[in-house]
N, C-alpha and C positions, 0 to 999 in steps of 0.2 A: 458416529464418532470416527476420527481418523484411525488408521491402522496402528495398533500399538507397536508394531515393528517399524520404526521410523526409517524411511528411505532417504538417504543422502547421496551426494555424488561420490564416485569412487575416489580414493586417495589420489591427489594430483601433485605434480611437481612444479606447478606454475607460481608458487609463492603466495597465492592468495588464500585468505581465510574468508569465505563467503558466508555472511551471517544474514539469514532472513529474519525480518521483524514483522510480526503479525499481531492482530488484535482488533477489537471492535472500535468503531468510531468513538472518538473522545477518550480513548484509553491512554493516549499520550505516546503513540508510536514515534511521532516526530520528535518529541522531547528525548526519547531514548536514542533515536538516531543522532540528534545533535550532541548528546553526551558522548556517544561513541565517536563522533567526528572530532570532538575535543581531545580524544585519546588517540587520534591519528588515523581513524578510519575514513575511507572514502564512502560517501553516501550516494546511492542511486535511488531516487524517489520515483516510484511507479506512477504516482499521480502526476508529477511534473512531466514524465515521459508521455503519459496519456494526453496531457495538454499539448505537447509538441505534435503528437499524432493528429489530434483533431484540428489543430490550428494550421498545420503546415503540409500534411499529407494530401496531395491533390485528389487521389481517389476517394479518401475519406470525406473531404470537403464536398466533392461532387455528390456523393451518396447522401450526405446529410442535407444538402440543399434540395435534393430531389425529394427527400422524405418529409422535410419540415418547412421548406420555403426559405426565402431570403432572410427572414427574421432570425434564423438559426445562428447567423453570424452578426456580431456587433460591428459598429462603424470602424473600429480599429482592426478588424479582421479576425478577432478571436471568437471562439465559440460562445454563444449565449447559454452558459451552463445552467442558469436558473430555468430558462425556458425548456431545455432538453430534460432536466431533472423532473420538472412538473409533468412533462408529457410521458415519461417512461416509468416513473416510480410506481404508478398504479396500473401499468399496462405490461404484464409479463412478456408478452410476445414482442412488443416494441423494445423492451429492455434487452431481451435475448438477441434481437437483431443488431442492436447497437453494440453489444458485447462481442458478437461474432465479427463485426466490422473492425472494432478497435483493439480488442485484446491480443489477437495474434501479432499485430504490429507493435504493440507495447513489448511483448515478449521478445520479438525479434530485435528491437532496439536495446533492450536490457542485455541480451546476449552479445550484441555487437560491442556495447560498452565494456562488458566483462572481458571479452576477448582482447580489446584494446588495452585494458589495464594489465592483463596477463602478459601481453606482448611488450609492455613498457617496463619502466623501472620500478613500478610499485611492488612492494613485498609487504603484505600485512592484511589487516581486515578490510573487507568491502561489505558495506551494509546495503541490503536490498530491502527497502521499506515498501511493502506491498500488502495491502489488506486482503487482496484476493489471491495471494500466493498459493494457498492450499487448494482453491478451486482450480487453479491452473496446473497444479502438480509441480510447481516450480521449486518446492522444497527439496525435490530430488536433485536439483542442481546447486544446492547449498551444502556447506560443510556442517552447519548447525542452524537451528531456528530458535529465536527468542520470542515468546509470547508476552505481550504487555496487557495487564488487566487493571481495572479500576472499578470502584463501586458505581452503581447505576446513576445515582444523583450527581456524583462527581462528573461522570461522562456527560450527562445532560447539561450541567452548568458550563462545562467547557465548550460544548457545541453551540449553546446559545451565545456565549461570548465570542467565539471564534468565527462562526458562520452566519450569525444573525438569524438563526432559526428561533421559533418559539419553542418553549419547553414541550409543548404537545407534539410539534413536528419532530423534535429530537427523539422523544420516546417512541413515536410511530416508526421512525427510521431504524432505531435500535432494535425494535421488536422484530424487524424483518431480517436482522443479521443473526449469524450463528453465535452461540454462547461463549462466555469465557472458558468454560470447561472444554469445549470443542478445540479452541486454540491451544489451551494448556496441554491437552492430550497429545497434540501434534508436535510439541516443542521440546527442545533439549533443556531450556532454562525458562523460568517464568519470572517476570519482574512485576511486582505489585506497585502501581504508580498512584498512590492515594495521598501521599504526604508532600513535603516540600522538596526543593532542589537538593539539599544535602542528603536526604534519605534516598532520592532517586540516584544520585551520583554513587552512593555506597552500593546500591543494588546493582547498578551497571558494572561496577568494579567486581562485585562478587560473581556476576554472571560471566564476565570475561575470564 
């Protein structure tokens, strides 16, 4: 479990309120991020930044081509994520190698984005939506962390609908992730995302 003494960034005069959003797949982190965006927050999506890294970083492309061959990139130049996921999901050493390659670059880009926002005119909330934030220790660079939870069957249904997985695939992948309790223990606020949009909106307002 995370350290009960939650580590956050030191008080800063940059005008930003950096909110980390964490939780298991299918919990609705993106829905919470969108709700925060509708309330004026800027959202930095770690998954999207990761796609930028794998699609455009020359060193990453070269390493992935060397490891997996030309099929690792699609005709449009983007990463064949289904292929990579199939190769690394059941191979811990391959997954670790991929993470060592990509994650430091994702963190670097997130920090560059945050520095640019602090140097600009923005004053207010910035949401960092990153499922692996706690693994990276990036919560120490946030002012607060929000954990998003949802019942198992709700998460499975969302993943089947959004990602085209089978229910079995969704359960298998969820079983490999840390628990809701782990994320909740690391958070300053917990949002239960099991009902509809009005309930989620109210929960987001309460958390803010």
